[in-house]
Z-matrix of the N, CA and C atoms (Angstrom, degrees):
N
C 1 1.442
C 2 1.523 1 108.22
N 3 1.306 2 116.13 1 139.47
C 4 1.469 3 120.82 2 -178.17
C 5 1.512 4 110.41 3 -74.31
N 6 1.315 5 114.31 4 145.85
C 7 1.455 6 119.20 5 179.00
C 8 1.517 7 110.07 6 -81.76
N 9 1.292 8 116.00 7 139.56
C 10 1.460 9 121.98 8 177.02
C 11 1.520 10 107.39 9 -87.97
N 12 1.336 11 116.94 10 126.46
C 13 1.461 12 117.60 11 -179.47
C 14 1.529 13 110.71 12 -64.94
N 15 1.298 14 114.58 13 145.57
C 16 1.451 15 119.84 14 179.21
C 17 1.522 16 109.88 15 -80.11
N 18 1.312 17 115.12 16 144.57
C 19 1.461 18 121.02 17 176.86
C 20 1.509 19 107.72 18 -82.05
N 21 1.345 20 118.04 19 127.97
C 22 1.466 21 119.26 20 179.15
C 23 1.520 22 110.42 21 -59.54
N 24 1.308 23 114.50 22 150.17
C 25 1.454 24 119.28 23 -179.75
C 26 1.515 25 111.06 24 -59.10
N 27 1.299 26 114.73 25 142.92
C 28 1.462 27 119.88 26 178.07
C 29 1.517 28 113.24 27 88.27
N 30 1.331 29 118.38 28 -10.90
C 31 1.460 30 120.00 29 -178.70
C 32 1.530 31 112.39 30 -106.77
N 33 1.291 32 117.94 31 -19.93
C 34 1.456 33 121.73 32 -175.63
C 35 1.510 34 113.87 33 -70.06
N 36 1.297 35 117.95 34 -30.84
C 37 1.449 36 120.87 35 -175.33
C 38 1.525 37 111.40 36 -116.51
N 39 1.293 38 117.82 37 34.93
C 40 1.462 39 121.98 38 -178.70
C 41 1.527 40 109.20 39 -72.21
N 42 1.335 41 117.97 40 118.56
C 43 1.467 42 120.03 41 -179.37
C 44 1.545 43 112.30 42 -69.38
N 45 1.307 44 117.38 43 -13.08
C 46 1.469 45 120.20 44 -179.97
C 47 1.532 46 112.90 45 -85.66
N 48 1.307 47 117.38 46 -12.58
C 49 1.468 48 120.05 47 -173.51
C 50 1.524 49 112.51 48 -56.75
N 51 1.305 50 117.58 49 -51.52
C 52 1.473 51 120.06 50 -176.76
C 53 1.531 52 111.46 51 -67.73
N 54 1.345 53 121.04 52 -50.48
C 55 1.463 54 118.78 53 -179.97
C 56 1.531 55 113.10 54 -62.05
N 57 1.325 56 116.61 55 -36.66
C 58 1.471 57 119.32 56 178.87
C 59 1.527 58 109.74 57 -68.99
N 60 1.324 59 117.14 58 -40.97
C 61 1.472 60 120.62 59 178.75
C 62 1.528 61 110.65 60 -62.11
N 63 1.332 62 117.03 61 -41.35
C 64 1.471 63 120.58 62 177.90
C 65 1.532 64 109.99 63 -64.70
N 66 1.335 65 115.79 64 -43.51
C 67 1.466 66 119.84 65 178.34
C 68 1.522 67 110.56 66 -60.50
N 69 1.316 68 116.58 67 -43.75
C 70 1.463 69 120.83 68 179.68
C 71 1.526 70 111.32 69 -64.17
N 72 1.323 71 116.59 70 -36.94
C 73 1.465 72 120.40 71 177.80
C 74 1.526 73 110.80 72 -64.39
N 75 1.316 74 115.94 73 -43.45
C 76 1.470 75 120.45 74 178.65
C 77 1.529 76 109.83 75 -63.07
N 78 1.327 77 116.52 76 -44.87
C 79 1.469 78 119.54 77 178.93
C 80 1.529 79 110.94 78 -62.58
N 81 1.335 80 117.26 79 -38.63
C 82 1.463 81 120.77 80 179.33
C 83 1.533 82 110.95 81 -63.36
N 84 1.322 83 116.72 82 -40.40
C 85 1.468 84 120.35 83 177.64
C 86 1.527 85 110.25 84 -64.66
N 87 1.335 86 116.62 85 -42.30
C 88 1.466 87 120.43 86 178.63
C 89 1.528 88 111.35 87 -64.48
N 90 1.326 89 117.02 88 -37.15
C 91 1.473 90 120.74 89 175.97
C 92 1.527 91 109.44 90 -61.71
N 93 1.325 92 116.44 91 -44.35
C 94 1.470 93 120.60 92 179.77
C 95 1.531 94 110.87 93 -61.62
N 96 1.321 95 117.14 94 -42.15
C 97 1.470 96 121.22 95 179.36
C 98 1.524 97 110.19 96 -64.61
N 99 1.330 98 116.83 97 -46.26
C 100 1.467 99 120.59 98 179.75
C 101 1.527 100 110.78 99 -61.94
N 102 1.323 101 116.76 100 -39.31
C 103 1.462 102 121.26 101 178.73
C 104 1.528 103 110.42 102 -63.06
N 105 1.318 104 116.18 103 -46.53
C 106 1.461 105 120.92 104 179.53
C 107 1.526 106 111.16 105 -60.86
N 108 1.321 107 116.30 106 -46.09
C 109 1.470 108 120.04 107 -179.87
C 110 1.528 109 111.29 108 -63.85
N 111 1.322 110 116.89 109 -39.39
C 112 1.456 111 120.70 110 178.06
C 113 1.517 112 111.75 111 -63.97
N 114 1.328 113 116.75 112 -42.43
C 115 1.465 114 120.12 113 179.26
C 116 1.530 115 111.20 114 -66.03
N 117 1.312 116 116.40 115 -42.60
C 118 1.468 117 119.07 116 179.11
C 119 1.520 118 111.47 117 -63.57
N 120 1.319 119 116.49 118 -41.35
C 121 1.469 120 119.94 119 178.05
C 122 1.521 121 110.35 120 -64.55
N 123 1.323 122 117.03 121 -37.74
C 124 1.460 123 120.60 122 177.82
C 125 1.511 124 112.21 123 -62.79
N 126 1.320 125 116.58 124 -41.87
C 127 1.466 126 121.04 125 178.14
C 128 1.529 127 109.93 126 -65.96
N 129 1.313 128 116.20 127 -42.41
C 130 1.464 129 120.15 128 178.75
C 131 1.529 130 110.95 129 -62.42
N 132 1.316 131 116.51 130 -36.86
C 133 1.461 132 120.90 131 178.34
C 134 1.531 133 110.61 132 -63.63
N 135 1.320 134 116.38 133 -42.17
C 136 1.464 135 121.04 134 178.59
C 137 1.535 136 110.61 135 -64.20
N 138 1.315 137 116.68 136 -39.44
C 139 1.469 138 120.34 137 179.25
C 140 1.530 139 110.44 138 -63.68
N 141 1.334 140 116.80 139 -45.06
C 142 1.466 141 119.52 140 178.01
C 143 1.526 142 111.34 141 -62.77
N 144 1.335 143 116.75 142 -37.92
C 145 1.460 144 119.92 143 178.40
C 146 1.525 145 110.53 144 -63.99
N 147 1.317 146 117.16 145 -42.07
C 148 1.467 147 120.91 146 179.09
C 149 1.528 148 110.59 147 -63.42
N 150 1.321 149 116.50 148 -42.78
C 151 1.465 150 119.71 149 178.99
C 152 1.522 151 110.98 150 -64.96
N 153 1.325 152 117.10 151 -40.62
C 154 1.468 153 120.52 152 178.62
C 155 1.526 154 110.01 153 -64.47
N 156 1.320 155 117.01 154 -41.09
C 157 1.469 156 120.44 155 178.14
C 158 1.528 157 110.94 156 -62.87
N 159 1.321 158 115.90 157 -40.14
C 160 1.466 159 119.55 158 176.38
C 161 1.526 160 111.21 159 -61.24
N 162 1.324 161 116.27 160 -42.70
C 163 1.469 162 120.01 161 179.29
C 164 1.526 163 110.96 162 -63.79
N 165 1.335 164 116.79 163 -40.94
C 166 1.466 165 118.85 164 179.52
C 167 1.524 166 110.85 165 -67.20
N 168 1.320 167 118.44 166 -33.06
C 169 1.469 168 120.83 167 175.04
C 170 1.522 169 110.33 168 -65.45
N 171 1.314 170 115.87 169 -42.00
C 172 1.463 171 121.22 170 177.71
C 173 1.532 172 109.88 171 -63.28
N 174 1.333 173 115.67 172 -41.94
C 175 1.465 174 121.24 173 176.43
C 176 1.527 175 110.40 174 -57.39
N 177 1.326 176 116.02 175 -45.72
C 178 1.464 177 120.28 176 -179.09
C 179 1.529 178 110.98 177 -64.03
N 180 1.317 179 117.23 178 -39.64
C 181 1.467 180 120.37 179 177.97
C 182 1.529 181 110.41 180 -62.54
N 183 1.325 182 115.99 181 -43.91
C 184 1.472 183 119.33 182 178.07
C 185 1.527 184 110.76 183 -64.43
N 186 1.312 185 116.81 184 -37.79
C 187 1.458 186 121.03 185 179.99
C 188 1.527 187 110.92 186 -64.80
N 189 1.319 188 116.51 187 -40.38
C 190 1.466 189 121.00 188 177.11
C 191 1.520 190 109.94 189 -62.82
N 192 1.328 191 116.45 190 -45.68
C 193 1.473 192 119.83 191 178.13
C 194 1.525 193 111.13 192 -61.40
N 195 1.323 194 116.37 193 -40.75
C 196 1.459 195 121.44 194 178.77
C 197 1.524 196 110.39 195 -57.52
N 198 1.319 197 116.65 196 -47.28
C 199 1.456 198 120.35 197 -179.11
C 200 1.527 199 111.76 198 -67.18
N 201 1.323 200 117.05 199 -34.17
C 202 1.467 201 120.12 200 175.17
C 203 1.527 202 110.12 201 -62.63
N 204 1.323 203 116.16 202 -46.66
C 205 1.468 204 120.20 203 -179.71
C 206 1.527 205 110.87 204 -63.70
N 207 1.336 206 116.74 205 -40.76
C 208 1.464 207 119.90 206 178.09
C 209 1.527 208 110.93 207 -62.41
N 210 1.329 209 116.70 208 -39.74
C 211 1.463 210 120.78 209 179.70
C 212 1.519 211 111.18 210 -64.45
N 213 1.323 212 116.70 211 -44.88
C 214 1.466 213 120.16 212 179.23
C 215 1.527 214 110.00 213 -63.20
N 216 1.335 215 117.55 214 -44.27
C 217 1.465 216 120.69 215 179.40
C 218 1.524 217 110.71 216 -63.03
N 219 1.320 218 117.41 217 -39.82
C 220 1.467 219 120.70 218 178.39
C 221 1.529 220 111.31 219 -64.83
N 222 1.334 221 116.04 220 -42.55
C 223 1.474 222 119.61 221 179.11
C 224 1.521 223 110.25 222 -63.43
N 225 1.331 224 115.73 223 -45.14
C 226 1.471 225 119.02 224 179.47
C 227 1.528 226 111.20 225 -63.52
N 228 1.303 227 117.72 226 -32.83
C 229 1.460 228 121.15 227 179.62
C 230 1.508 229 113.36 228 -74.28
N 231 1.312 230 117.08 229 -22.57
C 232 1.460 231 119.76 230 -176.92
C 233 1.524 232 113.29 231 -97.26
N 234 1.319 233 117.87 232 -9.57
C 235 1.463 234 121.00 233 179.81
C 236 1.526 235 111.22 234 -80.66
N 237 1.298 236 113.29 235 157.49
C 238 1.467 237 119.89 236 172.49
C 239 1.523 238 106.90 237 -111.60
N 240 1.339 239 116.22 238 81.15
C 241 1.468 240 119.49 239 -174.13
C 242 1.535 241 112.35 240 -78.08
N 243 1.298 242 113.61 241 163.44
C 244 1.454 243 120.20 242 175.91
C 245 1.525 244 110.57 243 -72.21
N 246 1.309 245 116.76 244 -39.40
C 247 1.464 246 121.25 245 -178.91
C 248 1.535 247 108.09 246 -109.41
N 249 1.314 248 115.83 247 87.50
C 250 1.466 249 122.04 248 -174.88
C 251 1.523 250 112.50 249 -62.51
N 252 1.322 251 117.76 250 -38.75
C 253 1.464 252 120.54 251 -177.42
C 254 1.523 253 111.39 252 -64.74
N 255 1.318 254 117.13 253 -44.78
C 256 1.473 255 120.49 254 178.66
C 257 1.520 256 110.41 255 -64.88
N 258 1.330 257 115.94 256 -42.13
C 259 1.459 258 119.93 257 -179.57
C 260 1.521 259 110.53 258 -65.13
N 261 1.330 260 117.19 259 -41.76
C 262 1.471 261 120.36 260 179.62
C 263 1.529 262 110.68 261 -66.34
N 264 1.327 263 117.31 262 -39.35
C 265 1.466 264 120.77 263 177.48
C 266 1.532 265 110.38 264 -63.40
N 267 1.316 266 115.66 265 -41.80
C 268 1.463 267 120.30 266 178.42
C 269 1.530 268 110.36 267 -65.11
N 270 1.326 269 115.91 268 -41.07
C 271 1.477 270 120.58 269 178.35
C 272 1.533 271 110.28 270 -62.45
N 273 1.327 272 117.23 271 -42.14
C 274 1.471 273 121.23 272 178.22
C 275 1.526 274 110.96 273 -62.01
N 276 1.322 275 115.56 274 -39.24
C 277 1.464 276 120.22 275 177.99
C 278 1.537 277 109.74 276 -59.28
N 279 1.329 278 116.48 277 -46.15
C 280 1.468 279 120.11 278 -179.57
C 281 1.529 280 111.95 279 -68.38
N 282 1.304 281 117.09 280 -34.33
C 283 1.472 282 119.63 281 177.78
C 284 1.531 283 111.11 282 -67.04
N 285 1.340 284 116.75 283 -35.72
C 286 1.469 285 119.84 284 175.09
C 287 1.524 286 110.92 285 -65.55
N 288 1.320 287 116.04 286 -38.05
C 289 1.463 288 120.23 287 176.52
C 290 1.531 289 110.43 288 -64.09
N 291 1.330 290 116.09 289 -38.71
C 292 1.464 291 120.53 290 177.20
C 293 1.520 292 109.67 291 -59.33
N 294 1.327 293 116.89 292 -46.03
C 295 1.471 294 121.07 293 179.31
C 296 1.527 295 111.19 294 -61.62
N 297 1.333 296 115.44 295 -43.10
C 298 1.465 297 119.89 296 179.88
C 299 1.528 298 110.87 297 -62.80
N 300 1.320 299 116.59 298 -47.33
C 301 1.462 300 119.80 299 179.65
C 302 1.531 301 111.61 300 -63.35
N 303 1.308 302 117.01 301 -37.05
C 304 1.467 303 120.47 302 178.19
C 305 1.529 304 110.38 303 -62.86
N 306 1.324 305 116.39 304 -44.41
C 307 1.463 306 121.78 305 179.56
C 308 1.540 307 110.05 306 -64.49
N 309 1.340 308 116.94 307 -47.26
C 310 1.461 309 120.90 308 -179.18
C 311 1.528 310 111.04 309 -64.51
N 312 1.324 311 115.79 310 -38.59
C 313 1.463 312 120.93 311 179.97
C 314 1.530 313 110.25 312 -60.81
N 315 1.323 314 116.69 313 -42.28
C 316 1.465 315 120.71 314 179.35
C 317 1.528 316 111.70 315 -66.15
N 318 1.330 317 116.78 316 -40.06
C 319 1.467 318 120.60 317 177.77
C 320 1.528 319 110.81 318 -63.23
N 321 1.321 320 115.94 319 -43.05
C 322 1.464 321 120.80 320 -179.86
C 323 1.526 322 110.15 321 -64.44
N 324 1.318 323 116.24 322 -41.62
C 325 1.465 324 121.11 323 177.99
C 326 1.527 325 110.41 324 -60.41
N 327 1.331 326 117.27 325 -43.45
C 328 1.469 327 120.88 326 178.69
C 329 1.526 328 111.16 327 -62.12
N 330 1.343 329 116.16 328 -40.88
C 331 1.470 330 119.87 329 178.80
C 332 1.527 331 110.95 330 -64.95
N 333 1.327 332 116.78 331 -41.50
C 334 1.466 333 120.49 332 179.44
C 335 1.526 334 110.68 333 -63.92
N 336 1.320 335 116.42 334 -40.78
C 337 1.472 336 120.00 335 179.28
C 338 1.524 337 110.66 336 -66.05
N 339 1.328 338 116.94 337 -37.32
C 340 1.465 339 120.47 338 177.83
C 341 1.532 340 110.61 339 -64.62
N 342 1.327 341 116.28 340 -41.64
C 343 1.466 342 119.75 341 177.15
C 344 1.534 343 111.06 342 -63.84
N 345 1.310 344 117.05 343 -37.57
C 346 1.464 345 120.34 344 176.78
C 347 1.525 346 110.97 345 -65.78
N 348 1.326 347 116.82 346 -37.78
C 349 1.468 348 120.11 347 176.35
C 350 1.527 349 110.95 348 -63.35
N 351 1.328 350 116.58 349 -42.89
C 352 1.467 351 120.72 350 177.74
C 353 1.529 352 110.28 351 -62.82
N 354 1.327 353 116.12 352 -41.66
C 355 1.459 354 120.77 353 177.71
C 356 1.528 355 110.50 354 -59.15
N 357 1.325 356 115.96 355 -43.56
C 358 1.468 357 120.38 356 -179.34
C 359 1.527 358 111.39 357 -65.32
N 360 1.339 359 116.66 358 -39.51
C 361 1.470 360 120.09 359 178.14
C 362 1.524 361 110.94 360 -63.19
N 363 1.317 362 115.63 361 -45.06
C 364 1.466 363 119.74 362 -179.67
C 365 1.530 364 109.35 363 -65.81
N 366 1.328 365 116.95 364 -34.93
C 367 1.466 366 120.23 365 176.95
C 368 1.521 367 111.77 366 -62.82
N 369 1.332 368 115.76 367 -38.94
C 370 1.470 369 119.12 368 177.45
C 371 1.527 370 110.45 369 -66.99
N 372 1.336 371 116.87 370 -37.72
C 373 1.472 372 119.69 371 175.84
C 374 1.523 373 110.36 372 -62.03
N 375 1.324 374 115.28 373 -45.25
C 376 1.461 375 119.47 374 179.71
C 377 1.531 376 110.37 375 -58.74
N 378 1.328 377 116.79 376 -41.82
C 379 1.464 378 120.28 377 178.68
C 380 1.523 379 111.28 378 -60.13
N 381 1.325 380 116.86 379 -41.25
C 382 1.474 381 120.42 380 179.82
C 383 1.524 382 110.86 381 -66.25
N 384 1.334 383 116.07 382 -44.12
C 385 1.462 384 118.94 383 179.39
C 386 1.529 385 110.82 384 -63.32
N 387 1.323 386 116.62 385 -41.38
C 388 1.471 387 120.21 386 179.36
C 389 1.526 388 111.34 387 -66.07
N 390 1.319 389 116.77 388 -41.63
C 391 1.473 390 119.49 389 178.20
C 392 1.522 391 110.58 390 -64.03
N 393 1.331 392 116.53 391 -42.72
C 394 1.462 393 120.41 392 176.58
C 395 1.519 394 111.43 393 -59.40
N 396 1.323 395 115.75 394 -41.23
C 397 1.466 396 120.70 395 178.78
C 398 1.527 397 111.13 396 -60.53
N 399 1.312 398 116.50 397 -46.83
C 400 1.471 399 120.33 398 -178.77
C 401 1.528 400 110.61 399 -62.52
N 402 1.321 401 116.77 400 -45.49
C 403 1.470 402 119.72 401 -178.82
C 404 1.528 403 110.62 402 -65.03
N 405 1.329 404 116.63 403 -39.60
C 406 1.469 405 119.98 404 176.57
C 407 1.524 406 111.22 405 -62.58
N 408 1.329 407 116.91 406 -41.48
C 409 1.465 408 119.96 407 179.10
C 410 1.530 409 110.95 408 -63.75
N 411 1.323 410 116.78 409 -40.84
C 412 1.463 411 119.84 410 177.62
C 413 1.527 412 109.79 411 -63.35
N 414 1.333 413 116.41 412 -42.20
C 415 1.468 414 120.15 413 176.90
C 416 1.514 415 111.92 414 -60.23
N 417 1.326 416 116.30 415 -38.97
C 418 1.467 417 121.20 416 178.24
C 419 1.528 418 110.45 417 -63.66
N 420 1.309 419 116.71 418 -43.59
C 421 1.473 420 120.46 419 -179.92
C 422 1.529 421 110.87 420 -66.29
N 423 1.328 422 116.10 421 -46.06
C 424 1.464 423 119.81 422 179.65
C 425 1.530 424 110.33 423 -61.21
N 426 1.316 425 115.81 424 -41.41
C 427 1.469 426 120.49 425 179.15
C 428 1.535 427 110.63 426 -61.81
N 429 1.316 428 117.09 427 -38.12
C 430 1.468 429 120.17 428 -178.97
C 431 1.526 430 112.22 429 -66.91
N 432 1.319 431 116.45 430 -23.19
C 433 1.467 432 119.69 431 177.62
C 434 1.527 433 111.53 432 -64.15
N 435 1.324 434 117.28 433 -21.56
C 436 1.462 435 121.27 434 177.49
C 437 1.524 436 110.41 435 -60.52
N 438 1.320 437 116.35 436 -39.71
C 439 1.466 438 120.27 437 -178.38
C 440 1.525 439 111.90 438 -68.47
N 441 1.322 440 117.05 439 -25.80
C 442 1.466 441 120.53 440 179.24
C 443 1.528 442 112.75 441 -87.13
N 444 1.337 443 115.55 442 -31.30
C 445 1.468 444 119.06 443 -173.21
C 446 1.521 445 114.58 444 -108.28
N 447 1.323 446 116.74 445 -16.12
C 448 1.468 447 122.32 446 -175.23
C 449 1.525 448 112.07 447 62.05
N 450 1.311 449 117.23 448 27.67
C 451 1.459 450 120.69 449 179.71
C 452 1.523 451 109.21 450 -109.44
N 453 1.331 452 114.77 451 125.13
C 454 1.467 453 120.69 452 -178.70
C 455 1.523 454 112.40 453 -66.00
N 456 1.304 455 117.31 454 -23.67
C 457 1.466 456 120.78 455 -179.58
C 458 1.534 457 110.88 456 -55.73
N 459 1.334 458 116.31 457 -40.67
C 460 1.460 459 119.33 458 178.89
C 461 1.529 460 111.52 459 -67.17
N 462 1.310 461 116.22 460 -37.85
C 463 1.463 462 120.39 461 179.20
C 464 1.527 463 109.76 462 -63.72
N 465 1.341 464 116.12 463 -49.99
C 466 1.465 465 119.95 464 -179.97
C 467 1.529 466 111.68 465 -64.21
N 468 1.310 467 116.10 466 -37.91
C 469 1.471 468 119.54 467 177.90
C 470 1.527 469 110.42 468 -65.48
N 471 1.318 470 116.78 469 -41.16
C 472 1.470 471 121.02 470 177.13
C 473 1.515 472 111.73 471 -62.56
N 474 1.341 473 116.02 472 -40.45
C 475 1.469 474 120.15 473 177.70
C 476 1.528 475 110.02 474 -64.35
N 477 1.334 476 116.38 475 -43.26
C 478 1.470 477 120.27 476 179.97
C 479 1.528 478 110.71 477 -63.46
N 480 1.322 479 116.94 478 -43.94
C 481 1.469 480 119.82 479 177.63
C 482 1.524 481 111.17 480 -64.83
N 483 1.318 482 115.90 481 -39.64
C 484 1.466 483 119.87 482 177.52
C 485 1.517 484 111.64 483 -61.87
N 486 1.328 485 116.43 484 -42.46
C 487 1.473 486 119.89 485 177.95
C 488 1.524 487 110.51 486 -64.45
N 489 1.325 488 116.88 487 -40.84
C 490 1.470 489 120.21 488 178.21
C 491 1.527 490 110.38 489 -63.89
N 492 1.325 491 116.56 490 -44.29
C 493 1.464 492 120.42 491 178.64
C 494 1.513 493 112.00 492 -62.30
N 495 1.312 494 115.75 493 -40.10
C 496 1.473 495 120.42 494 178.28
C 497 1.526 496 110.07 495 -63.21
N 498 1.322 497 116.99 496 -42.95
C 499 1.471 498 120.83 497 179.26
C 500 1.527 499 111.31 498 -64.01
N 501 1.323 500 116.33 499 -42.16
C 502 1.471 501 119.72 500 178.05
C 503 1.529 502 109.52 501 -62.61
N 504 1.327 503 116.74 502 -42.93
C 505 1.465 504 120.74 503 178.48
C 506 1.535 505 110.28 504 -60.09
N 507 1.328 506 116.71 505 -43.56
C 508 1.462 507 120.41 506 -179.13
C 509 1.529 508 112.72 507 -63.23
N 510 1.334 509 116.80 508 -30.40
C 511 1.466 510 118.48 509 179.56
C 512 1.520 511 111.57 510 -64.35
N 513 1.323 512 117.15 511 -20.17
C 514 1.466 513 119.85 512 174.84
C 515 1.508 514 112.39 513 -63.04
N 516 1.321 515 116.82 514 -29.08
C 517 1.470 516 120.59 515 178.44
C 518 1.535 517 111.49 516 -78.83
N 519 1.315 518 116.57 517 -20.64
C 520 1.462 519 120.61 518 -176.69
C 521 1.522 520 113.23 519 -82.21
N 522 1.323 521 117.00 520 -14.50
C 523 1.464 522 120.70 521 179.74
C 524 1.523 523 109.77 522 -78.44
N 525 1.309 524 115.92 523 127.08
C 526 1.471 525 119.67 524 179.22
C 527 1.490 526 110.45 525 -127.85
């Protein structure tokens, strides 16, 4: 049978053990929540970045088409064709396409910028959740020092850091 290690004198009957253990458990749960929220925000940020990149690719495709249409319209405008009316009608058709592509290109650009703004907002949320997580973890460590030193100062300091970390984490929800 394995021997049970003896508890050093002065540590077996510490009245702070249970309240500190409960405090540490609460801080550990808050760390887990902050970690989860930070990871989810990080994933959401990546999704917004991918969508914004897709929009910018679409913008570039429209821009290329726009320049193609402008080139064709310019060529048709500079030629001296045999059938001027047909050529002018064709040129007008391409100029209308140029206008359409210009309008669509601007709309796509606005959508891409909006997605980038959303990405930036989610990034700021992620930063708050991550900062809250770090502060909560520090509070958890400081609180655990109470069990080693029997000093309430560490317990109260851990609680204060935990409260600060929790508040920082909550500010992530306030960003819109």
